[in-house]
C-alpha positions as CSV (number, residue, x, y, z in Angstrom):
1,R,19.1,-15.5,3.2
2,T,15.8,-14.4,1.7
3,N,12.4,-14.3,3.4
4,Y,9.1,-13.2,2.0
5,L,7.0,-11.4,4.7
6,T,3.4,-10.1,4.6
7,F,2.3,-7.2,6.8
8,S,-1.3,-6.6,7.5
9,A,-0.7,-2.9,8.4
10,P,1.8,-0.2,7.6
11,F,5.3,-0.6,9.3
12,A,8.4,1.6,9.5
13,L,12.0,1.0,8.7
14,P,14.7,3.6,9.3
15,G,13.8,6.5,7.0
16,V,10.8,4.9,5.3
17,T,7.2,3.8,6.2
18,L,5.8,1.1,4.0
19,P,2.1,0.2,3.5
20,A,0.6,-3.2,4.3
21,G,1.7,-5.8,1.7
22,S,4.2,-8.5,0.9
23,Y,7.9,-7.7,0.9
24,T,11.3,-9.5,0.4
25,F,13.8,-9.3,3.2
26,E,17.3,-10.3,2.2
27,S,20.7,-10.5,3.9
28,G,24.0,-12.1,3.0
29,I,24.6,-9.7,0.3
30,P,28.1,-10.5,-1.1
31,G,30.7,-8.9,1.2
32,S,28.5,-8.4,4.3
33,Y,26.1,-10.6,6.3
34,D,25.1,-7.4,8.2
35,V,23.6,-5.6,5.2
36,V,19.8,-6.0,4.9
37,R,17.7,-5.1,1.9
38,V,13.9,-4.8,1.8
39,M,12.3,-4.9,-1.6
40,S,8.9,-5.4,-3.1
41,R,7.8,-9.1,-3.3
42,D,8.7,-9.2,-7.0
43,R,12.1,-7.4,-6.3
44,G,11.1,-4.7,-8.7
45,Q,11.4,-1.9,-6.1
46,L,14.1,-1.4,-3.5
47,Y,12.8,0.3,-0.4
48,F,15.7,-0.1,2.1
49,T,19.3,-1.0,2.3
50,A,21.4,-0.6,5.5
51,F,24.0,-2.1,7.8
52,T,22.4,-3.8,10.8
53,K,23.7,-5.1,14.1
54,R,23.7,-8.8,14.8
55,V,21.4,-9.7,17.7
56,E,20.5,-13.0,19.3
57,R,16.9,-14.2,19.2
58,P,15.2,-13.1,22.5
59,R,14.3,-15.9,24.9
60,G,10.7,-16.8,24.5
61,L,10.4,-15.5,21.0
62,P,8.6,-18.2,19.0
63,A,10.8,-19.9,16.4
64,N,8.4,-18.9,13.7
65,R,8.4,-15.2,14.6
66,Q,10.6,-13.3,12.2
67,I,9.8,-9.7,13.0
68,V,10.2,-7.9,16.3
69,F,8.6,-4.5,16.6
70,G,9.7,-1.6,18.8
71,E,7.5,0.3,21.2
72,G,5.7,3.2,19.7
73,S,2.6,5.4,19.6
74,A,-0.7,4.2,18.4
75,R,-0.8,6.9,15.8
76,V,2.3,5.9,13.9
77,A,3.4,2.8,12.1
78,P,5.3,0.4,14.3
79,R,9.1,0.3,13.8
80,V,10.7,-3.0,12.8
81,Q,13.4,-3.4,15.4
82,A,14.8,-6.7,14.2
83,W,14.4,-9.4,11.6
84,F,15.2,-13.0,12.3
85,P,15.6,-15.1,9.1
86,V,13.7,-18.4,9.1
87,G,15.6,-21.0,11.1
88,G,18.1,-18.5,12.5
89,S,19.0,-17.8,16.1
90,I,20.9,-14.6,15.0
91,G,19.0,-11.8,13.5
92,H,19.5,-8.2,12.3
93,E,18.7,-5.3,14.5
94,L,17.9,-2.2,12.5
95,V,19.6,1.0,13.6
96,Y,17.4,4.1,14.1
97,P,18.3,7.6,15.0
98,A,18.1,8.4,18.8
99,G,15.1,6.7,20.4
100,N,13.9,3.7,22.3
101,R,15.6,0.5,21.0
102,Q,14.1,-1.9,23.4
103,L,12.8,-5.1,21.7
104,V,9.3,-6.2,22.1
105,Q,7.5,-9.1,20.5
106,G,5.2,-8.2,17.6
107,T,3.4,-9.9,14.8
108,N,3.9,-9.9,11.1
């Protein structure tokens, strides 16, 4: 599955903070549904590849909402906690080092 997402502000993934812009989120890499890659929109730059945990779409999360952000401080880029591919009820929870993993609704 491949989705193109545009962020209006910087955001964080495990080990990297990316500026506002358009990105390609991809799963279903041969051999593992649970691997997610994040690349530039044109796929020219790879920013992130990691195993994720499968997670069900939270109740009340609108069907068109693809990104869920974690809680954080106002002075740092919000962390992407989960990505839900378009049309999917199962998403990918990103794994961060120790910290709050509670899902909260965010915008993309």
